[in-house]
C-alpha positions as CSV (number, residue, x, y, z in Angstrom):
1,M,-20.3,124.4,-62.1
2,A,-18.0,126.0,-59.5
3,S,-18.5,129.4,-61.1
4,N,-22.3,129.0,-60.8
5,I,-22.0,128.1,-57.1
6,H,-19.8,131.1,-56.5
7,F,-22.3,133.4,-58.3
8,G,-25.2,131.9,-56.3
9,R,-23.3,132.8,-53.0
10,E,-22.7,136.3,-54.2
11,L,-26.3,136.9,-55.3
12,P,-27.8,137.8,-51.9
13,H,-24.9,140.3,-51.4
14,L,-25.6,141.8,-54.8
15,R,-29.3,142.1,-54.0
16,R,-28.5,143.9,-50.8
17,W,-26.2,146.3,-52.5
18,I,-28.8,147.0,-55.2
19,G,-31.4,147.5,-52.5
20,A,-29.2,149.9,-50.6
21,G,-28.5,151.8,-53.8
22,I,-32.2,152.1,-54.6
23,G,-32.8,153.3,-51.0
24,L,-30.1,155.9,-51.3
25,I,-31.4,157.1,-54.5
26,A,-34.9,157.4,-53.0
27,V,-33.6,159.3,-50.0
28,V,-31.7,161.7,-52.2
29,F,-34.7,162.2,-54.5
30,A,-37.0,162.9,-51.5
31,W,-34.4,165.3,-50.1
32,L,-34.3,167.2,-53.4
33,V,-38.0,167.1,-54.3
34,A,-39.8,167.1,-51.0
35,P,-38.9,170.7,-50.0
36,A,-40.2,172.0,-53.4
37,A,-43.4,170.0,-53.0
38,L,-43.9,171.2,-49.4
39,R,-43.1,174.8,-50.4
40,A,-45.6,174.6,-53.2
41,A,-48.3,173.1,-50.9
42,A,-48.0,176.0,-48.5
43,Q,-48.0,178.6,-51.3
44,L,-51.2,177.1,-52.8
45,W,-52.8,177.1,-49.4
46,L,-51.9,180.7,-48.5
47,I,-54.1,183.6,-49.5
48,S,-53.0,187.2,-49.5
49,D,-54.7,190.0,-51.3
50,P,-53.1,193.2,-52.7
51,L,-53.2,195.9,-50.1
52,E,-55.5,199.0,-50.5
53,P,-57.1,201.5,-48.2
54,V,-60.1,200.1,-46.3
55,D,-62.6,201.3,-43.7
56,V,-61.2,199.3,-40.8
57,I,-58.4,196.9,-39.9
58,V,-59.6,193.9,-38.0
59,V,-57.6,192.2,-35.2
60,L,-58.9,188.7,-34.6
61,G,-58.5,186.9,-31.3
62,G,-55.4,184.7,-30.8
63,G,-52.0,185.4,-32.2
64,L,-51.3,188.1,-29.7
65,D,-47.6,188.2,-30.6
66,I,-48.4,188.7,-34.3
67,R,-51.8,190.2,-35.1
68,P,-51.8,193.5,-33.2
69,E,-48.3,194.3,-34.4
70,S,-49.3,193.6,-38.0
71,A,-52.5,195.7,-37.6
72,A,-50.5,198.6,-36.1
73,A,-48.1,198.5,-39.0
74,L,-50.9,198.7,-41.5
75,Y,-52.6,201.5,-39.6
76,K,-49.4,203.5,-39.6
77,R,-49.1,203.0,-43.3
78,G,-52.5,204.7,-43.7
79,M,-54.5,201.6,-44.7
80,A,-57.4,202.6,-42.5
81,P,-58.4,205.2,-39.9
82,L,-59.6,202.6,-37.4
83,V,-58.6,199.3,-35.9
84,V,-61.4,197.1,-34.6
85,V,-61.0,194.5,-31.9
86,G,-63.5,191.7,-31.1
87,V,-64.8,191.4,-27.6
88,S,-65.8,187.9,-26.7
89,R,-68.5,187.3,-24.1
90,Y,-66.7,184.1,-23.2
91,D,-63.8,185.9,-21.5
92,Q,-65.6,189.2,-20.8
93,G,-63.3,191.1,-23.1
94,E,-60.0,190.0,-21.4
95,H,-58.3,189.1,-24.6
96,A,-59.6,192.2,-26.3
97,E,-58.0,194.3,-23.6
98,L,-54.7,192.6,-24.3
99,N,-55.1,193.3,-28.0
100,R,-55.9,196.9,-27.3
101,N,-52.8,197.3,-25.1
102,M,-50.6,195.7,-27.7
103,L,-52.0,198.0,-30.4
104,M,-51.2,201.1,-28.4
105,K,-47.7,199.7,-27.6
106,F,-47.1,199.6,-31.3
107,G,-48.3,203.1,-32.0
108,V,-52.0,203.0,-32.6
109,P,-53.7,205.8,-30.6
110,A,-56.6,204.9,-28.2
111,H,-59.1,206.9,-30.1
112,A,-58.5,204.8,-33.3
113,I,-59.3,201.5,-31.6
114,V,-62.9,200.4,-31.5
115,E,-64.6,197.2,-30.4
116,F,-67.4,194.9,-31.5
117,P,-69.0,192.1,-29.4
118,F,-69.2,188.6,-30.6
119,Q,-70.2,185.0,-29.8
120,P,-69.6,182.1,-30.1
121,H,-66.0,182.2,-29.0
122,N,-64.4,181.3,-32.4
123,T,-63.7,182.7,-35.8
124,Y,-67.2,182.1,-37.0
125,G,-68.5,184.1,-34.0
126,E,-66.1,186.9,-34.9
127,A,-67.4,187.0,-38.5
128,L,-71.0,187.3,-37.2
129,G,-70.0,190.0,-34.7
130,L,-68.1,192.0,-37.3
131,L,-71.0,191.7,-39.8
132,R,-73.4,193.3,-37.2
133,W,-70.9,196.0,-36.3
134,A,-70.2,196.8,-40.0
135,R,-73.9,197.1,-40.8
136,D,-74.4,199.5,-37.9
137,N,-71.4,201.6,-38.9
138,G,-71.7,201.6,-42.7
139,V,-68.4,199.7,-43.2
140,K,-68.0,198.3,-46.7
141,K,-64.3,197.2,-46.8
142,V,-62.2,195.4,-44.1
143,L,-58.6,194.3,-43.9
144,I,-57.7,191.2,-41.8
145,P,-54.0,190.5,-41.2
146,V,-53.6,186.9,-40.1
147,E,-50.9,184.2,-40.1
148,I,-50.1,182.4,-43.3
149,F,-51.9,179.1,-42.7
150,Q,-55.0,180.7,-41.2
151,T,-55.6,182.8,-44.3
152,R,-57.7,180.3,-46.2
153,R,-60.1,179.5,-43.3
154,V,-60.4,183.2,-42.4
155,R,-61.1,184.2,-46.0
156,W,-63.8,181.5,-46.4
157,I,-65.8,182.2,-43.2
158,F,-65.6,186.0,-43.5
159,D,-66.5,186.0,-47.2
160,R,-69.4,183.6,-46.4
161,E,-70.9,185.9,-43.7
162,L,-70.1,189.4,-45.1
163,S,-70.5,189.0,-48.8
164,A,-74.3,189.1,-48.7
165,D,-74.1,192.6,-47.4
166,R,-71.5,193.4,-50.1
167,I,-68.8,194.0,-47.5
168,R,-65.4,193.3,-49.1
169,V,-62.9,191.3,-47.2
170,I,-59.2,191.7,-47.8
171,V,-56.9,189.2,-46.1
172,Q,-53.2,189.8,-45.7
173,A,-50.9,186.9,-44.9
174,V,-48.5,187.8,-42.0
175,T,-45.1,186.2,-41.8
176,L,-43.9,187.6,-38.5
177,S,-43.8,184.0,-37.1
178,P,-40.5,182.0,-37.0
179,Y,-41.5,180.1,-40.1
180,N,-42.7,180.9,-43.6
181,T,-43.7,179.0,-46.8
182,N,-40.0,178.2,-47.5
183,N,-39.3,176.4,-44.2
184,W,-42.5,175.6,-42.3
185,W,-41.9,171.8,-42.3
186,L,-38.6,172.2,-40.5
187,R,-40.3,173.6,-37.4
188,K,-42.7,171.7,-35.1
189,D,-45.0,174.7,-34.7
190,G,-45.2,175.1,-38.5
191,L,-46.1,171.4,-39.0
192,I,-48.8,171.6,-36.2
193,N,-50.3,174.8,-37.5
194,F,-50.6,173.7,-41.1
195,R,-52.1,170.3,-40.0
196,N,-54.6,172.1,-37.6
197,E,-55.7,174.6,-40.2
198,V,-56.4,171.9,-42.8
199,I,-58.6,170.1,-40.2
200,K,-60.3,173.3,-39.1
201,L,-61.1,174.3,-42.6
202,F,-62.8,171.0,-43.3
203,Y,-64.7,171.3,-40.0
204,Y,-65.8,174.8,-40.8
205,R,-67.1,173.9,-44.2
206,L,-69.0,171.0,-42.7
207,R,-70.3,172.8,-39.6
208,Y,-71.2,176.2,-41.1
């Protein structure tokens, strides 16, 4: 009888120890497995085509610290004879001028930089503007360097608008940012960008 009473007193402590052990195992499991799952999610989301010569390299708006430098590197590798920059009517070409200056800073000559107007002031507008410009200039193959998480949305909207004219879109994932598919969840900007791009892609598919 006394032994049963003693065991009954120890039982809550035993349960707490078991609970703590299970919790520790769960934490260790998550620590080991979560990075692999997050890495796989980013790699599945990312799109990056094999590089080949094209008619023009396209610099989209935004990403001023990444996109012009990436486009300039591709130009210097001989991927295209021209780099094209979109001019938004929303800001009267202010951002386009910044892109042009950055391209020249990274070695693209002024004569190799051309422009196309677009509206509305978003990626959809850029796709429409590029389509009109490509039609007028006989362009059939374009290369768009863009950050890793933006690749899927850029591919979808540009393919949607340009494929009817048989204009081929090549998207290259750029990893000049401080994070990549192996560590994006460790940085606040990586988490925010991945979340925002998932939301934006669903919005684009519903809206356009």
